[in-house]
DODOKE-527396 format. One record per residue (C-alpha): x, y, z. Coordinates in pm, whole numbers, padded with zeros to 5 digits, always signed. Layout:
N
XYZ/...
//
This chain:
266
-00018+00011+00010/+00135+00345-00103/-00042+00482+00215/+00204+00291+00443/+00499+00460+00281/+00347+00794+00348/+00290+00711+00725/+00665+00595+00733/+00761+00933+00578/+00546+01142+00828/+00714+00950+01122/+01057+01022+00952/+01003+01370+00899/+00860+01421+01258/+00519+01474+01169/+00363+01234+01396/+00064+01448+01486/-00095+01330+01144/+00048+00984+01143/-00108+00907+01475/-00455+00983+01340/-00410+00671+01121/-00362+00415+01401/-00710+00361+01502/-00789+00285+01154/-00508+00074+01088/-00591-00169+01378/-00903-00317+01211/-00711-00412+00914/-00407-00566+01111/-00653-00785+01312/-00842-00895+01012/-00695-01250+00908/-00870-01202+00557/-00754-00852+00467/-00517-00843+00187/-00288-00575+00355/-00322-00715+00692/+00075-00777+00734/+00152-00447+00602/-00090-00253+00827/+00046-00441+01131/+00429-00381+01033/+00357-00008+01027/+00107+00027+01320/+00353+00106+01594/+00574+00360+01399/+00364+00652+01534/+00381+00518+01891/+00775+00539+01896/+01003+00844+01841/+01382+00883+01806/+01445+00510+01802/+01617+00459+01465/+01995+00389+01490/+01965+00390+01877/+02135+00126+02038/+02277+00239+02362/+02155+00114+02704/+02022+00455+02791/+01822+00499+02487/+01723+00124+02343/+01369+00013+02436/+01299+00355+02614/+00948+00512+02645/+00984+00864+02753/+00737+01034+02980/+00375+01088+02883/+00340+01475+02837/-00018+01452+02976/+00098+01325+03307/+00476+01461+03335/+00499+01774+03145/+00146+01905+03025/+00249+02268+02990/+00588+02258+02873/+00802+02078+02592/+00839+01710+02683/+01128+01455+02631/+01053+01423+02250/+01067+01791+02180/+00872+01918+01907/+00773+01795+01538/+00862+02012+01243/+00516+02163+01261/+00585+02294+01600/+00343+02036+01752/+00481+01855+02075/+00615+01514+01928/+00519+01333+02285/+00148+01408+02257/+00135+01238+01904/+00361+00943+02043/+00104+00938+02348/-00202+00937+02133/-00059+00657+01904/+00019+00446+02223/-00323+00519+02382/-00520+00389+02054/-00285+00063+02074/-00371+00028+02434/-00730+00034+02386/-00698-00240+02132/-00492-00465+02349/-00745-00738+02377/-00791-00756+01985/-00416-00745+01936/-00305-01020+02187/-00445-01319+01989/-00204-01221+01703/+00070-01354+01926/-00055-01704+01859/-00098-01643+01487/+00010-01922+01237/+00233-01653+01041/+00561-01615+01222/+00602-01248+01078/+00252-01155+01246/+00365-01288+01567/+00701-01087+01558/+00517-00765+01448/+00227-00830+01705/+00481-00838+01981/+00651-00518+01845/+00318-00340+01859/+00198-00453+02183/+00536-00355+02333/+00424+00008+02316/+00093-00029+02505/+00043+00068+02852/+00029-00254+03085/-00015-00144+03452/-00191-00501+03521/+00101-00701+03339/-00173-00843+03094/+00067-00813+02798/+00367-00939+02975/+00187-01233+03097/+00073-01302+02718/+00434-01263+02599/+00582-01479+02869/+00323-01760+02770/+00404-01691+02405/+00759-01746+02483/+00692-02074+02674/+00501-02229+02389/+00727-02077+02104/+00969-02311+01896/+01097-02062+01656/+01424-01890+01808/+01395-01567+01632/+01025-01530+01736/+01143-01635+02095/+01415-01324+02050/+01115-01108+01971/+00914-01198+02268/+01197-01136+02514/+01272-00789+02348/+00909-00699+02368/+00896-00809+02736/+01211-00602+02802/+01047-00295+02620/+00722-00314+02817/+00913-00371+03144/+01116-00062+03096/+00784+00127+03075/+00635-00080+03382/+00915-00175+03603/+00875-00527+03736/+01196-00671+03903/+01083-01048+03859/+01103-01000+03485/+01441-00843+03520/+01560-01141+03701/+01390-01384+03472/+01557-01198+03143/+01886-01264+03329/+01828-01620+03347/+01733-01653+02995/+02080-01495+02858/+02257-01703+03128/+02074-02037+03014/+02312-02207+02779/+02040-02460+02678/+01854-02156+02541/+01889-02059+02147/+02144-01797+02084/+01910-01563+01935/+01704-01560+02250/+02007-01550+02473/+02115-01239+02284/+01772-01056+02309/+01770-01155+02654/+02115-01002+02748/+02021-00672+02539/+01695-00638+02723/+01865-00711+03075/+02133-00454+03005/+01859-00183+02930/+01673-00260+03263/+01939-00254+03491/+02242+00002+03579/+02486-00277+03680/+02785-00289+03467/+02780-00567+03217/+02944-00874+03375/+03229-01064+03199/+03016-01347+03129/+02780-01140+02966/+03030-00976+02752/+03171-01323+02664/+02840-01453+02573/+02749-01163+02334/+03083-01151+02194/+03063-01525+02071/+02719-01542+01970/+02667-01209+01797/+02865-01285+01469/+02784-01145+01120/+02548-01418+01022/+02321-01420+01321/+02328-01039+01303/+02187-01020+00970/+01934-01298+01040/+01821-01087+01352/+01752-00790+01125/+01402-00963+01075/+01312-00822+01428/+01209-00465+01392/+01396-00360+01710/+01713-00476+01540/+01653-00332+01193/+01564+00027+01369/+01887+00004+01557/+02109-00058+01268/+02340+00203+01121/+02567+00254+00824/+02700-00081+00709/+02634-00222+01074/+02343-00449+01141/+02132-00361+01480/+02275-00670+01675/+02620-00549+01629/+02553-00207+01721/+02373-00331+02036/+02714-00526+02092/+02933-00237+02048/+02726+00030+02220/+02602-00175+02543/+02897-00408+02649/+03156-00222+02477/+03087+00145+02469/+03439+00234+02457/+03462+00104+02074/+03455+00369+01814/+03147+00435+01620/+03183+00306+01260/+02923+00570+01153/+03094+00850+01349/+03425+00767+01177/+03272+00722+00845/+03112+01081+00856/+03429+01233+01007/+03643+01089+00722/+03444+01311+00477/+03531+01645+00627/
//
């Protein structure tokens, strides 16, 4: 659909005030198993609900939901700043998230869909919703327990970490640590758990985690994990998202290839 390209363009141009209006209309398409554009609608559904996340792979910023300006900064500019139109970007993001939150019960069954791409994108969408009663987190954990595909297991862990960053839950932080620590777990899942755990704690990356990430995050696996929208969003110039996360999180002292590239031009 050309309309989805327009939606992405609005988000890229910091014009989410218009893009957020599309979210309530995309949801019925995304949950309709017979609609010909269902997967496309689902893939772009949460774009307006996120901001400043492209090429972001640091512990400080990755998986982060900033303050809802309606509660935290109603009379001043919020953490997202302003759109090119002058509209507070956080208001647009909050509106998109509110629409997704309202549709939580309709979106949750997509975590059990027969299409693997739908399961991944559903997790990506649901991770932006408000979850004060842990309904979504429970569904993600149940999906993880029953999921056999390693990449989808990784998606469910990243979604769990993202929603836990918005709604802190210490038992989930410990559970994620157990997942990256479990040598019987799929490498893709261990990597996602390690990334998620690093974003949920201020503790220094333990040496065991560094070794785990360094060994498992090779080029082949990094390119395979670009199928996860979190990782594709974190990617940079000639650097897949997983490798950016490996460099920025356990090894923040390493130079940024993208910065080196641009500096070489001047």
